[in-house]
C-alpha positions in Angstrom: 244.7 147.2 151.3 247.7 145.1 152.4 250.5 144.0 150.0 249.3 140.5 149.9 245.8 141.6 148.7 247.2 143.9 146.2 249.5 141.2 144.8 246.6 138.7 144.7 244.3 141.2 142.9 246.9 142.1 140.4 247.8 138.5 139.8 244.1 137.6 139.3 243.8 140.4 136.8 246.9 139.7 134.8 247.2 135.9 135.1 243.5 134.9 134.9 241.1 137.6 133.7 243.1 139.1 130.8 244.1 135.6 129.4 240.5 134.3 129.7 239.3 137.4 128.0 241.7 137.1 125.1 241.0 133.4 124.8 237.2 134.1 124.7 237.8 136.6 121.9 239.7 133.9 120.0 237.0 131.4 120.6 234.4 133.9 119.3 236.5 134.3 116.1 236.4 130.5 115.6 232.6 130.6 116.1 232.4 133.3 113.4 234.6 131.2 111.1 232.4 128.0 111.7 229.3 129.9 110.6 231.1 131.3 107.5 230.6 134.9 108.5 232.1 135.9 105.1 229.0 134.3 103.3 226.4 135.4 105.8 226.7 138.7 107.7 229.9 139.6 106.0 232.1 142.7 106.1 229.7 144.8 108.3 229.8 142.4 111.2 233.6 142.0 110.8 233.9 145.8 111.1 231.7 145.7 114.3 234.0 143.1 115.7 237.0 145.3 115.1 235.3 148.3 116.6 234.5 146.3 119.8 238.1 145.1 119.9 239.3 148.8 119.7 236.9 149.9 122.4 238.2 147.3 124.9 241.8 147.4 123.6 242.3 151.1 124.1 241.7 151.1 127.9 243.9 148.0 128.3 246.7 149.6 126.3 246.4 152.9 128.2 246.6 151.3 131.6 249.8 149.6 130.6 251.4 153.0 130.2 249.4 155.4 132.4 248.4 155.7 135.9 244.8 154.4 136.6 243.5 157.7 138.0 239.9 159.2 137.9 240.4 160.3 134.3 241.4 156.8 133.2 238.4 155.3 135.0 236.0 157.8 133.4 237.4 157.0 129.9 237.4 153.2 130.6 233.7 153.4 131.8 232.7 155.3 128.6 234.6 152.8 126.4 233.1 149.9 128.3 229.5 151.4 127.8 230.3 151.9 124.1 231.6 148.4 123.7 228.4 147.0 125.2 226.3 149.2 122.9 228.2 148.1 119.8 227.9 144.4 121.0 224.1 144.9 121.1 224.1 146.4 117.6 226.3 143.5 116.4 223.9 140.8 117.8 220.9 142.6 116.3 222.7 142.8 112.9 224.1 139.3 113.0 221.2 137.3 114.4 218.9 137.3 111.3 221.9 136.7 109.0 223.7 133.8 110.6 223.1 131.2 113.3 224.5 132.2 116.7 224.9 128.9 118.4 224.6 128.4 122.1 228.4 128.0 122.5 228.9 131.4 120.8 226.2 132.9 123.0 228.1 131.5 126.1 231.4 133.0 124.8 229.6 136.4 124.3 228.7 136.1 128.1 232.4 136.0 128.9 233.2 138.8 126.5 230.6 140.9 128.2 231.5 140.1 131.9 235.3 139.9 131.7 235.8 143.6 130.8 233.6 144.5 133.7 235.6 142.1 135.9 238.9 143.6 134.8 237.6 147.1 135.5 236.4 146.1 139.0 239.8 144.5 139.8 241.6 147.6 138.6 239.2 149.8 140.6 240.1 147.8 143.7 243.7 148.3 143.1 243.2 152.1 142.6 240.2 152.5 144.9 241.0 156.0 146.0 240.9 157.4 142.5 238.0 155.3 141.4 235.9 156.4 144.3 237.2 160.0 143.9 235.6 159.9 140.4 232.2 159.8 142.1 233.1 162.3 144.8 233.6 159.7 147.4 236.6 159.4 149.8 239.0 162.0 150.7 241.3 162.0 147.7 241.0 164.6 144.9 240.2 163.0 141.5 243.1 163.4 139.1 242.1 163.5 135.4 245.4 164.3 133.6 247.3 161.4 132.3 250.4 160.5 134.2 253.0 158.0 132.8 253.5 154.9 134.9 254.5 152.1 132.6 254.2 148.6 134.0 257.2 146.2 133.7 258.3 145.8 130.1 257.8 142.0 130.2 254.1 142.4 131.2 253.5 145.1 128.5 255.1 142.9 125.8 253.2 139.8 127.0 249.8 141.6 127.1 250.2 143.5 123.8 251.7 140.5 122.0 249.0 138.1 123.2 246.3 140.7 122.2 247.9 141.1 118.8 248.2 137.4 117.9 245.1 136.0 119.7 242.7 138.9 118.8 243.8 141.5 116.3 245.4 139.1 113.7 242.3 136.7 113.7 239.8 139.6 113.4 241.8 141.2 110.7 241.9 137.8 108.9 238.1 137.7 109.4 237.7 141.1 107.8 240.0 140.1 104.9 237.9 136.9 104.2 234.7 139.0 104.3 236.1 141.6 101.9 237.5 139.0 99.6 234.1 137.2 99.5 232.2 140.5 98.9 234.5 141.2 96.0 233.8 137.8 94.5 230.1 138.6 94.3 
């Protein structure tokens, strides 16, 4: 892949997909708040949300510091599958307990497809290791973690945005749910 294509793919990932994904997570939090999650599905659903955040947050955090090799892609695929499984459990649990409005369902669509999109774009950027994971291509798959931190400004931006746009709101959601449960 030429340098222009690499630059465009990396820019699409970091400047479009990741911000949209984080904003979709924040929008989902506001949907939960609008339906008074603390008085409906409560603490259990709030914990499911934090588990989902951890399952997608760990691969993002890892790739900020480690080379995206076959081992990374294997772990990311496992975490992505687990994230989708927990999302399904979350919906089955929440649906009879609170109204999941069409706008929240649409936001969930983004929260399902954007992690896949991010992984595809990352795979394009590191195609030889991604394809090596499946025994394709000529490169040997590498599974050991290798440090390769991205520029500090990018790391701080991604982790800071995730902290303030996703982790803090979902911790606040859990706090509201626990507080409401203790009042009962």
